N, C-alpha and C positions, 0 to 999 in steps of 0.2 A: 207577432205572436205565433205565426205558423212555422217558425224556424225550428222549434223544438220537435224532436222525433215523436214524443208521446202525444203531442197535439195533432200532428199529422195522422198518426195512427188512429186516434180517437175519431177524427172527422171521417176518415175512411170507414171506420166501423159503423158510424151512424148512417152514412150514405148507403153502405152495404145492407144495414139493417132495415132501411126504409123500403127496400125491395120486397120484403116479406109482407108488410101491411098492404102495399100496393097490389101485391099478388092476391092477397085475401079478398080485397075489394073487387078486383077483376074477376076472380073465380066465382064469388057469390053473385055478382050482377050478370055476367055474360055467360057463365056456364050453367049455374043453377037457375038463373032468371029471377032471382029475388029482387024485390023493390025496397029500398031504404033511403032515407035522406040524412042520416046522421050516424056517427059511430056507435051511439047507444043502440039504435035500431039494429045495426050490424051485429053488435055483440049479443043482442037478444036473439037474433036468428041462430047464432052458433057461438057458444062461449069460447071456442077455440080461437076465434078471431081476436079476442081480447089478449090472449097469450101471445099470438103472432104479432100484435101491435107493440108488444114490449121489446121486440127484437132490436129496434134502433138503440134503445137504452142499454140493453144487455150487451150487444155487440160493440157499441161505442165504448162502454166501460172495459170490456174484454180487450179490445184492440188498444185502448189507452194503456192498460197494464202491459201488453206486449211491447208497446212503444217505450214504456219506462224500462223494461228489461233490456230491450235492444239498445237504448241509450246508455245504460250501465255497461253493457258488454262493449259497446263502441268506446266508451271512456276508458275502460280497462285495457282494451287493445291499444288505444292511443298512448296510455301511460306505459304499457309494455314496450311499445315501439320507441318511446323516448328513453326508457330505461336501457333498452338494447343499444341505442345510439350512444347514450352516456357511457355504458359499459365498454362499448367498442372504443370510445375515445380514451377511457381510462386504461384499457389494455394496451393501447398504442402510444400513450403519452406519459411522460414523466411528470408526476404531480407537482414537483417542486419548481422545475424550470419551464414546464410547458413544451419542452422539446420531445421529439420522438424517443422511444425507449428501445430496449433490446429487441422486443417483438417487432416493432415497427421497422427497425434496421434489417432484421431477417427478411421481412416481407419485401422491402424495397430492393435488397440485394437479389433476392430470388426473381423479382420482376425484371430487373436489369439483365440478369443472366439469361432469362427466357427470351428477352429481346435481342440477345447477342451482343450486349454492351459490355464494355470493360472499363476499368478505372482504377482508382487507388482508395484505400481506406487509411485514414490517419487516426491512430489511437493515442489520445492525449491523457496524461496522468500528471496531476498537480504535485508540486514539491511542497513539503512542510504543511500539508493540509491537516494531518492528524495533530500536529503541534498547535496549529491555529484553533482547531476544535477544542483541544484540551486546555489551552490557556485563555482563550477569549470567549469560549462558549459555543455551543452548537448553533445558537441563533446567528452568531457572526459567520460561522461556517456555511450555514444555509444561505445567508444573504450574499456571501462571496460566490457561491455556486451560481446563484441567479444572475449576479452582475457579470460574472465571467461568461455565462452562456449568452448574455446579450452582447457582450463585447466580441466574442468569437463569432457569434451568429452574424454580426454586421460584416465581419471580414469574409466569411464564406458565402454570403448571400450572392446568388447568381452563379456560384461556382460549385456548390455542393450543398448538402444538408447536414445539420448538426444534430446529434443524438447524445443522450446521457445514458450510460449503461448502469450507473449506480455509483454511490460513493463519490469519489473525485475523478472518475473516468468518463471521458467524452470521446465520441467518434465523429469524424467528418467523412462523409461518403461523397467522393468526387467522381462523377460520371464522365467518361471520355477524357480522363486526365492522365498525363504521362508522368514520368519521374521528375522531369524538370519543373512541370507545373506543381506537382506535389511538394517538391523541395521549396519552391517559392512561397507556397501557401503556408507550409510548416514554419518557415522563417518569420513570416508576418504574424502568425499566431503566437509564436514564442516571444516575439518582441512586444505584442499587445498584452500578453499575460504578465510579463515582467513589470509592466507599469503599475504603480500603486493603485489600490482601490480604497475609496473613502466609504467605510461601512460603519454604521452605528457610532458615529463620532470617533471612529478609529481608522487610522491609515494602515492598511494591510498590504503587505507585499508577499508575493509568492512567485514561483517559476513553474516551468513544466518541461516534461520530456515527451517526445513524440516518436512512436513507431509507425512505419509506413509499410504497407503490403499491397500488392496488386490483386485484383479480382478480374475474372473473365468467365465466359460460359464453361470453360474447362475446369474452373476451380470447384472443388467438391463441397460447396456450402459455406455459410457464414462462419461456422465454428472454426473451420480451417483458416479462413481469412483472418479472423481475430486472433487465433493462436499464433499465426505468423507475425501479425502486427505486434503481438505481445512480446515475442522473441526479439523483434527489432527494438521495442521499447526498453527491454532489459539492457540491451547494448547501449542505448542512448543514455540510460541512467548511470552508466559507468563514467560518463563525462560530467565533470562538475559544471553546474549552471545549465541554462536552457540548451537543449540539444535535440536533434532528431537523427534517426537512422533508418535505412532501408533493410528489408528482410532479404536474407540470402539463404541458400540451401545449407551452407556450412553451419548456420545458426541452429538448424534442426538437428544436425549431427552432434553439435556441442551440447544441445539441450538433452538429447538422449543420454549422452555420457554423464551429464550432471545428474540426471535422474537415477542412473545406475549407481553413481557414487553416493548420492544422498541416501539411497536404500542401504548401501553397504555401511555408511556411517551410523545410521540408526541401529543396524544389527551389531556393529562393532561396539557401540555403547552398551548394548544389552549383554554382550559377551566379554566386557571389560578388556577390549583389545587396545585401548588407548593408555599410554603411560607417559611419564616425564623423564627427561634427562636434564642434568643441571650443569651449566657452564660457570666456572669460577669467575668472579669479578674481583680484581685486585686494585688496591690503591697504588698510584703510580710512584710516589716518592719512595715508599718503603717496600713496595711490592707485597704488601700485607693483604691477606684475604679479607674482603669486606662482605662478601655474600655470593649468591648464585642466581643466575637467571634460569628459570624453569622453561624448558623447551618441550613442546608437545610432540609426541611420536605416536605412530599407529602401526601396530604389528598386524598387518593384513594377512589373513589365512592363505591367500593365493599369491599376492604381490610382494609379500615380505614386509620389510620396513618401508613405510610411507612417510615422507617428510611433510611438515605442515603446509608448505607452499602448494601441495597437491590437494589437500582436503579442507583447509581452513576457508578459502574463498567460497567453496561450494557449501560448506556448513553455514556461512554467513548468508548466502542467498536463500537457502532452504529454511533458515530459522533454527536449525539444529545446533547452531553455535551457542544458543542460550543454555540448554541443558549440558552440552559438552563443555562449554566454558566454565559453568558452575562446578562441574565435576573436577576439571583440571585445577581450578582454584582451590577446591577442598583438598585435593591431593598434594598441592604445593605447600599449603599451610600445615597439613599433617606431617609432611616431611621436615619442614623448616623448624618445627618445635623441637626436633631431635638435635638440632645444631646448637653450638655454644652461643650465648648472647654476646655481642649484639649482631651476629651475622644476619643479613637480610635475604629475602627471597623476592626476586622480581618476576612478576607474572604478566604476560602479554594479554591485553584486553582488546577485543574487537569493538569497533564503533557500534555494531548491532547490540552487543552486550551493554555497552555504556548507556545507550539511550533507552534500554529496557526499563520499565517502571519498577521492577523488582531487583535491579542490580545492587542497590545499596543494601537491601536485605540479604542478598546472596553473599556479599562480602562480609557483612556482620555475622552471618550464619557460619561461614567458613572459619572466621576468627574464633568465634565462641566454641565451635565444635573441636577445634584443635588446641585452643588455649594460647595461641600465638599472640604476642603483643602487637597491636596495630602498627606501631612504629617500625616493626621489622618487615612489614609488607609494602612493597613498591609495585604499583600498577603502571605498566608500560603501555602506551598507546601511540600510534603513528599520527602523522600530521593530518590524516584523513578525518580526525576528530573535528577539525576546524570547518569541515563541510557542513556540520550540524549548526543549528542555531545557537549562538553563544549564550543567550539567556537560558536556554534549555539545559545546556551542559554545566553551566556555572553552579546551578543549584545542586547537582549531583557532586560536583567538585567540593563544594562547601560542606555538604553533609559528611563526605568521607574524610575531608581534612579535619573536621571537628571530632571525628572518630579517632584520628591519629594516623590514618593511612597516608602514605606519600605517593607522589606521581612523577613519572619520567616521560619526557617527550622523546619517542624513539625515532630513529632514521631521520633525524633533523637535516634539512637542506634538500629534500627530494620531493616535497609536496606543496601544501597550501600555507606553509608557515610564514609568519610575518611578525614584525616587532609588535604590532598592535595585538596580536594573539597572545604573545608572551606577557603583555601588560594586563590583558583581561583575565587570563587563567593562571592560577597560582601553582605552577610546576615547581618541583624540588630538584629535578635532575634534567639535564639535556644530553641526549645520546646522539653522537654524530653517526651518520650513516657509514657503514663499513667501507663503502667505495672511497671515502676520503683517505683512509689509511694507505691505500695504494697510489691514488692519483697525486697526493701531495708530495710524494718522493721525487717525481720527475717533472712536475709542473709547478713552477713558482707561483702562478696565479692561484692554483688550488691550495698551495701552502698558505698564501696570504688570506684566502677565504677561510680556511680552518682557523687561523689566528684571529680573524675578525669574529667568527662565531664564538670562539672561546672568550674573547674580550666582552662580547655582548652578553654571554651567559654570566660572567662575573659581575657585569653591571646590574643584572637582575638577581644577584646572589644565588645563582644556580650552580650546583655541582655539575661537572661535565664528565662524560664517559665516552670512550672510543671503542667501537666494535671492530671486529675483523683484523686484529693485530696478529700478524703471522711471522714477522721477522724482527730481529733486534733493531734494524734500521728504522722500521716503522714505529716501534715503541719509543726509540730515542727522539724521533722527530715529534711525536705527539707529546712526549714529556717536556721537550724544550718549548713547546707551544703553550704549556700550562694546563694540560688536561688533568683531571682529577683521578679518574678511574680508567681501567682498560680491561678488555677481555678478548680472547681469541686463541687460536691454536698454538701460538707461541707459549702460552702458559699451560693450557690444558684443553683437550677436546671435551665435549659434553660428556658427563659422567652419569652412569646409572645410579639409582638411589642406593643400591646395595653396596656400592664401593665408596660412597661419600665418607663413611666413618673412617675407613682406612686412609682416605685422602686427607681428612682433617688431622688424623694422627701423624701422618708424615709431614704435613705442613707445620704442625706444632713442634715436631722434632727439628725441622729445618730452622724454625725461628729460634729455638733454644740454642742450637749450635752457632747460629749467627750472632746471637746475643753474647755467648761465651767468647767467641772470636773477637767481638768488638771490645769486650772487657779486657 
């Protein structure tokens, strides 16, 4: 019972208070010399003694109240300390996975640098995580992150520490680790992440890309280390499937160039510096005009004419391809409505555009605004479309097909294409990469490959088109192989929009003269 602070304080107050009655008795008997045998007689001698004898009760109660107050203060201080510890844990810990967070990583890197240590940082980014979140739900995504942190944590145990920066980004901090050790660890992590996860009665598969950067006492802080790892991660993401890459100084220079180009692209859109040229597409048998391919161009105020190979990849990286692609699509449809029916317009579409959630609405909007019939619009995409999840892109395909839009698989034979992909996605056209037009002339194997591709397309009821036709020999070789359409400098260079009307007029005159001659 004496463990409580208020009890101890009360006992001390009573004991301290007893000193006053004892003093009164001693003072009255030995100093004054009074004789008394009871407290009543003492009180009769001087009423003050009665008040003094109340001291043990008064001080006992007073000290008890002090004890209560002290106990409350102590309890509050204890709760404050616990809250401070909890807050410190929250500040340093990712609440979902229980791993260290960005703040914890910064503190640990700073401590290692002060100790003169060096090592490697591995920045891990999951593939298809957004798709998993959107299709299976955020609860599955969260469970995947927890399972992944446990799996990767087991791999790095004893070699480094695992942190979660947020979203689907993780970091492994390896002290006293060289490039060889980091590469070995990155390979093991990539292999582990690619194994299926059984989550919420669902088997989930994903992959990851890893960027690796070094840190040392000379490195100017965590932000620089992570920025370098992020540049290496970007390079790793350019490789299909699980991959890792190391940071180099060249990456920083390239990143600076990309930033400058990205800024220029945004300004170019504001200033309407982008425009389209149109290359004619002809039917092979009768050399009859079937349509045009819209080709993006940029009239840069300082660099002059900039071709799409220079700015489209950067627009894709920065996300500016979404508004830029929509604008180019609108321009193409607005121009095509001026042409005679049934001439088509083919518009190149980026993978980043295609997987954007508003892409179908953007296509529908361009058609509605221009009045162009959906069947006259052909969306061209390269084989990189197959790097996306098939289920994700099939839905977009189906929506646009129901709308009436047609699809062409561009640059076939140079990327991820397979027969299985042609079975799963409903393309209307298959366009051979322009390199085949040249290589098949001198290489019999290339010629047989072209013939095989054309036969395959015919099996799937696909129209075929050859790009890059520059000589009559190339055209005849493609025609003999059974190609459906052709385009290239042999027929016409890309045309500006303001000369298409005269081109169509000349084409019509040529057709009329040929018809008269045939008659």
